[in-house]
N, C-alpha and C positions, 0 to 999 in steps of 0.2 A: 034640408039644413038651411038655417037662416043666413042671409048674406054676410052679416058681420062675422059669425063664427067661421064661415067658409074663407073669408079674407084673412082672418087671424091664422087659420090652419095653413093656408097657402103661403103666408108670409113666413111662418115657422119652417115649413118645408124648404122654402128658398134659402132661409138663413142656414139651415142644416147643410144644404147642398153647397152653399158658398164656403162654409167652414171646412167641409170635407175637401173641396177643391183646393182651398188655400193650404190645407195641411199636405195634400198631395204635391202641390207645387213646391212647398218648402222642402219636402223630403227629396224630391228630384233635384232641386237646386243644390242642396247640401251634397248629394252624391256627385253632382257635376263638378262642384267646386273642389272636392277633395280627390278626384281622380286625376291620374296622369294622362296626358293626351297620348293615346296609343295608336293613332292612325298611321298608316303607311306613309302619308304625306309628311308627317313630322319626322319620320325616320329618314326620308329622302332629303330633307333640308340639310345642307352642309355636308352630305355624304361625299366621299371622295370619288370623283368621276374619272374614268379612264381617259387619259389625255388623247388617246387615239380615236375617240368618238368624234365623228364629223357631223356637225349640226349646221344645217342651212335654213335660213329664214327667208322664204320667197314672199315678197310683198308686191301687190299690184291690184288694179281694179279688175272688174270682169273683162274677159276677152283680152287678157294681157299675156297669155301663154304660160302662166306660172304653174298651173297644174300639169300641163304638157311636159314641161322641163322636169318636174319632180317625178312623174311617171317614167320618163326616160331613164332617170337615175335608178329607179326601182328595178327596171328591166335589166340593168347591168349587174345587179346584185344576185348572188346565188340563191338567196331566199328573202322573203319579206312580205309585208302586208300594206294594203292601202286602207285607210280609215275614212269613211264617208260620213257626212252629216245626215244623209237620208238614204233610205233603201234604194230609191231610184238611181242615185249616183253610184252606189255600190254595185248594182246590177250592170250599169253602163260600163264601168271600168272592168268588171269581171268579163263581160262579153268582149270588150275591146282586146284585153290581154289574151283571151282564149283564141280569138280570131287571128291574132298576130303570132300564134303558136307559142305563147307563154302560158302554160297551164296554170289556171287560177281557180281556186275554190271560192264559193260565195257563202257568207255567214251573216245573217241578220237575226233580229229577234224572232222573226216568224218562220224563217226557212234556213235550211242547211243544204248546200249542194257541194258535196265533198268529192273532189277529183283525186283518185289515188295517185300519190306521188307528186302532186302539184306543189311547186316551190313557192307559190304566191297565194295569198288570200285577200279577197276584197270584202270588207265588212263595214257595218255601221260602227261608229266610234264607241258606242256603249258596249259592244261585244268584244272589245280589245282584251286579248289574253297576253299578259306580260311574258309568260313562259313560251309563247309561240309567235313572238313578233318577228323573228328571223333577223337577217343581217341588215335590212333596211326597212324603216317605217316611214310611210307618207301620211302625214296628218293634215287633212284638208279643212278649209274654212275655220282656221284656228281662232279667228276673232269670236267664234261662238263660245269661247271659254268665259266670256263675260255674260252669257245668257243666264238669267236668274234661275231657270229650271233645268237646263241641260248642260250648263257650263262645266259642271263637275266632271263630266266624261272626258273632256279635252284636258282638264287639269290633271286627271288621273293618268292619262297617257304621258304627259310631260314628266310626272313624278316617277312613274314606274318603268318607262321605256329603257331597255337595255340593249338596243341594237347598235351596230357599228356605225350606221348612218341614220340620221333623223332629218327628214325633209318636212319642214313646217310651212304650210301655205296659209296666208292671211291677207286681209285688207290692210292698207297703210295705217288706219287708225288704231290698229292693235300693236304697232311696232314697239312703242315704249313699254307697254304692259308686258308683252311677251319677253322683251329684253330683260326687264327687271326680274321676272320669274326665272328665266334661264340662268341669270347670274346667281340668284339665290340658291338654285339647285346645283350650282357648280359646273355649269356647261360653258364651254367656249363655242362661239358660233360665228357664222358669216352671214351677212345680209346681202341678198340679191334683189335688186329692184327691177320690176317689169313694167314696161309702158304698154298702154293699150295698142293693139295691133291694127284694128280697123277704126278709122276716124268716126267720131260721133258728133252730129250737129243737131241744133235745136231748130224746129220749124219757125219760119218767119211769121206765119199767120195761123189762126186756128183751123183745125180740120173739121170736117162734117161727117156725122155718122150716116147721113142719108146718101152720101156718095163716098163710101170708104175705098181707100186704095188697097189693092190686093196685097197679100202677104204682110198684113199689119196685125200686130197683137194689140187688142183693146184691153186695158187694165181697169178692173173694178175691184171692190174690196168686200164683196159678200157673195155667198153662193147664190142667193136669190138674184143679185145683180147680174151674175154670169148667165144664168138661165134665161132671164128676161131679155138681155141684149142678144143672146143667141137666137131666141125666138124672133126678135125684131129683124135681125139680118136675114134669117131664113124666110120670113114673110116677104122680104124684098129680093128673093131669088139667089141668095148667096149660100155657099156651103161653109160650115163653121165647125171648128174644133172648140171644145170647152174644157177648161182645166181649173180646178179649185182645190183647196186644201183637204177637204174631207173625202175627195175621191181616192179610191185605192190606187197605189202607185202603178199597178199593172194597167189600169185604165188611163191614167195620165200618160203613160208611155205610148199606148195605142193612139190616143188623141194627138199627142205631139208628133208621132211618126206620120200621121195623115197630113198634118200641117206642113211638115218638112218636105214631104214627097210631092206636095202640090195637090193632093187629093181634096183638101179643103182650102178655100181661098182666104179665110180669116180665122183668127183665134181670139176667143174671149177668155180672159184668165184673171185670177186674183194674183196677189203678190207672191203666191207660192211658187211662181215661175222664177223668182229672183235668185233662188239657190237650188243647186242640185239637179238642174235640168239642162240638157243640151237643146235649147229652143231658140235658135237665132231667127231673126226676122228683118225685113227691110226697114220696117218702122215700128215704133212702140208708141201707142197713143194712150195717155192718161185721161180717163173719163172724169176723174176727180183726183185731187191730191190730199184728200182728207180720208182717214180710216178710223174705224172703231177698234181700239186696242184691248177691249175687254173691260175697260173702266170708263172711258169717255171717247168722244170723237176728237181727233187732233190732226194737225198737219203732219205729213210725212217728215221724217228726219232726213238730213242730207245723205246719210249713209243708205237709208232705205230707198230714196229716190235714185241714187247712183246704181244700186244693185239691180233694180228693176229696169232702168234705162239701159243698162249694159246688155240686155237681150237684143237691142237693135244693132245689127251688123255682127258678123262673126268671121274672123280672119280665115281665108280659105273656103268659106261658104258664102258669106255676104261681105263684100269688101268694104262697105261703108254702111253706116246706120244713121237713122234720123229719129228723133224723139219729139213728140208734140202733145197737144191737148186740144180740148173742144172750145175753150173760151179764152179771150184775150188776157183776162186776169190770171188764168191758170198758167199761161205761157210765161207771164212775169214771175209767178211763184216758182215755176220750173227753172227759169234762169237763175233765180236766187239760190234755190236748193242745190243746183249742180255746180254753181260757182263757189259755194262756201265749202271750206275744208271741214270735214266731219270732226267733231271733237275727239280727242284721244280717249280710248277706253280706260276706265279707272281701276276696275276690280275684276278679277277672275272669281269663279265660284267653286266651292267644294261642298261635298255632301258627307254625312256621317258614315263612318265605318261601323260594321257590326260590333266591333270591340268597344267603340265609344258608347254605343247605346246599351250594350250588355252591362257595362259598369255602372249604369244608372238604375234607379228603382222607380216604380210607379207605372201607371198605364202607358202603353207604347205611344199613343198619340200625344200624351203630355210630355213624354221624354223627347220626342221629336220637336215639339213646340219650344221646349226650353233649351234644347241644343241650339236651335236656330236663334233664339232670343239672347242667349249668353255668348253668341259669336265664338263658338268653341273651335278656334283656329289657332295654330301654333303662333306664339307671340311674334316671332321673327318674320311672319308672313302677313300680319294684319294690315300692313300698309298697302298690300296689293291683292288681298283675298278677303272675300266675305262668304258667309254661309249661303247656300242655295235656298230658293223658295221651296219649302216643304209642304205647301198647302195641299197639293194633290195627295201626297203620301199620308199626311195627317188625316185627311178626310177618309181615305180607305182604311187606315189603321183604326179609325173610330168605330168601324163596324165590328171589330174584333174584341171579344172579352179577354180579360187577363188569362183565364183558363184556356182560351183558344190559342193565345200566343205560347203558353207553356206547352200545350199539347203538340203544336206544330213545330216549335223551335224557332228561335230568332232568325236563323239563316233562311229558313223557308218563308217566314213571314216577310222578311226584307225583300225577297224575290217577288212575293205576291203583291205587295203594295206598290211595286214599280210597274205593274202591268198597265198596258195602254187602255185603261178604262175611261170612258167619257160619261157625261150625264145620261146619254142615251143607252149606254151599255153597262152601267154600274150594277143593274139588277142581275144581268147575266154573270158578271164578274163575281157577285156575291154568291150566286148559286154554285159556281165553281169552287169557291172557298169553302162553302158548306160541305161540298163533296169531299174536299181535302180533310176537313175536320172529322168527317164520318168515315174516312179511309175508303172512299168509293171513287170510281172513275169520273172524270169531268163529264158533265152533261153536254149533249150535243147542242149547238146553237139553235135557239128556238125562234119562233115568229114565222110569219107567212109573207113571202114576197109576192106582190100582186103580179098576175101574168103579164110578162113582157111590158113592164111598167111604161106606159106612154103618157104619164102625167107626173107632176112633181111629188105627190104623195107616194106613189108607187116607187119612184126613183129613190126618194129618201129612205123608205122602208128597206129597200134592197141594200143601200149603202150601210145602214145600221146592221143588217145581217152580215155583211162582209166584216164589219168591225168586230162582231161577235166571233166570227171565225178567226180573226187575228188574235183575239184574246185567248182562244182555245190553243192556237198554235204557239203563241208566245209562252204560255204556261207550260205546254207540253215539251217545249224545247229547253226548258231549264233542267239542268242536270238532276237536281233534287226532286223534280216533279214529273219526270218523264214517264214513270210507271202509271201515272193517272191519265195520261193521254193515250187511250187504247184505240182511238179511231182517227188517228192523224190523217191517214190516206183518204178516208171517207170525207173528212172535213175539207181537205185540200180540193178534192173533186167537187164538193158542193160550192166551195169558194170560187173556183174557176168558172162554174156555171153562172154564179151571180155576177162575176166580173164581165162575162160575155153579155149578160142581160143589160148591165149598166152601159157598156160600150155601145150596144145596139141602140139603146134609147137615146144616147147622146149623139150618135151618128145619124139616126133617122130624124126627119123633120117632125119632131114630136110637139105636142101642145104643152110646152113648159112655161108659157107666159105666166107671170106671177099675178095672183088675185088678192084683192083686199080680204083680210081674214075676218072682216065684219060683214060687209055687204056682198062679197063674192065677185065684185066687178073687176075687170082687168085693170092692172096698175100701169101707169105710163112708163115708157122705157126710161131707165136710169133713175126711177123713183127710189128713194133711199129708205123708205119705211114700209112696214108690213100692212098698214091701213091706208086707204085713200084720203085725199085731202078733205073730201066731203064728210067722211065718217069722223075724221079728226076734229073738224070744225063743229060738228053736231054733238061732240062730247061722247061719241060711242067708242072711243079708243080703248079705255080700260087697260087691263093687264091680261096678257096671254102667256102662259107658260109653255106653249107649243114649241117643241124642239126643232121644228122645221126652219125657224128663222135663226139659223146659226151663223156664226162668223165664217168668213171665207177661208181663213187659214186652216 
């Protein structure tokens, strides 16, 4: 075909596609504009609340005892639940209550540990069941309601909770926002302010990594940085725990326990330690105050710096804490960040209900896109609420054809597109969805974990296999999908074997030093990029889509 004819035909195809998409958008927009907002949130606004409901808003920084006080209130109630931001914290509270002879079940997206007759449940916030909240609900880390991707879960609890007691735990920057929302929902509430129990000081001079003080947490902001600094310390004779966001929670717990018990002298971690982990230390050292947030590199916010620095010192464990950095200019930045009051949070987030999307027409991904674009929030809440970021759900929904959505049903599809699929595991997620469409059992996690991975490639491969197991278990634990998870016990057994392998690799003095992805040479400790300076200057950087250079969170 001649180039000119090819270009003309390509242009015509593009024009037809553009017209079709425009027509679809117009149809979805019309259906969105003419529908009544049917979400449970709209029904909750202005509804008459029982005057006997006791709501307490606990405000304070890390290590201020706010969670302890709220849990003590929970233990006095006949029944209730604790809602955690992370699986690790749900486990910790469940273990603590059971140890204290307060029977408590555990419920997260990936696991259910149901204790017959237990009056309490510890779960991740997304698993909240309004019909099983009990007499007292403890909602932890409620400042997360402003999170663009997960905030909907906290907002859902505030809207649907029907307990006699509601204990809300949050950082001070969330006070005004939560107060506005509680007022709009018809709640009367009491504010309790908590002060930090263990004093926190800032180092007077920079610290050195070649002479690290024991029981210090060194903070970096990437998985590669954690493994590189871990290898550096081990080459200099230190024992080290490593914690980063992509690690399975089970491994994080094991690594943290080794550090707390003194089995390891140092801990190298990303900012994932800032929330949901009991990891006190004598000192916290920032190796940098700049992080990549998925869009660009930027300075930490005051709230982020405070959250991480709060790991230094822990009342009853470490009576005082000190926070520092490696350079003089970093100490100045740290002083500024910790002295500035974090700005008040402006908006909570909500997600679409199934009824909202069912009342619209057109492809599911497009319906989600326009729900978000049109800010489909009750008018009386638009000064405090915004739609959540649906990019992840839209991406997964884009895999499904309209006939797939109709075959599976919107309720099932809504569950499927919320699965914890990442770039590395989306292919496995799609194979599970295809099994659903074909009415077949979910396939077992695939891939090959290298034997006792003692290098970074083997370690990363094993981590991805654990993520595949989590997708299987997450889908199998959904009520409407349970019959497709025919090998749950087998997958759990396989997952625990992989977890042990990861933990052994991180505990051993393995060769995890990061190498330049171009020339293969060792990268300097604390090097921020995936290629060495020499390759960068010679123009050999280029682009690499390798998934191993992932964010630390």
